[in-house]
C-alpha positions, 0 to 999 in steps of 0.5 A: 524354891522353884515355881511348881507351875513352871516348866523348863521347856527352852532347856530341852534337847533341840529335837524335842522343842522342834517337835513341841513347835510343829505342834503350835499353832501360828498364834503360840509360836508368835507369843513364844517369839516374844518372851525372849531373845532365846525363845525367839532365837529358837523359833526361827531356828525351827521350820513352821509349817502352817503360815506362809506369808503376812498380808499388810491391809492399811486403811484409815479405820482398820490398820491389820497384820495377817499371818495366812495359810497356804489356803489363804486363811488367817492362822493369826492376826494384829490389829491396831487399837486406835482408842480415842484419848479419855475412852476406856480399851477393855483389852488386857495389855502386857508390854513385850520388848520387841526391837528393844522398845516397849510395846502394849500388847493384848491378846484377843480370841484364841488367834489374834493381837490387838496393838495400843497405839493411840497416836503413831500406828506406824511405828508399832506396826513396823515392829511387829511387821519387822518380828514377824518377818524376822522369825518366819521369814515370810513375804509381805503382801501389802493392800494399802488404802491411803484415803483419808490417812493424814501424812500416809506416805510415813507408813511406807518404811514398814514394807520396804520389800514386799512381793506384793502391792495394792495401792486402793482408793478414790482420793487423788495422789501426786506423782511425786507421792507416787515416785516416792513409794516406787522409790522406796518400796521394792516389790519383787512380784506385783504392783497395782496402782488403782489410785487417782494420779494428779 
């Protein structure tokens, strides 16, 4: 017997789905895209009017992804929960399969998500960035502050192509590290390095 609370949304005609998606928030669209391959495919085929670019902010204490609108305001955000071993995280996580990999994600507030990544936060971050780019087809703007991030070059594959890349920090990086970044990231508009180079 079918569940009386369920509604066969994906069986509606495409124009009806398109109209519903156009009235969803960026967060709701993202949640819908995570439900299944079919829902992701449908969301990809609908032009979402609100978001205009994705901003990635990487700092040792704050690793976040922001889906931004044309007024440069956040319409959705993702943050990494770097909970220390043995400490409890009060968030209620669900497992989503993104790019064939299980990622634990919790919805926080009305328009945000928390990614569980005790170790190797670059892996789930890359999966989420790739998913958001695939769904929304938006350019990336990256602010990367590698100070005190162990082996910071492991984060470079998260953004192989971006519109802007701002490298900020007080700790020097080597010429080889800078060349690695330049050789592995295609920057379409602006690259600004405000880090001392050894």
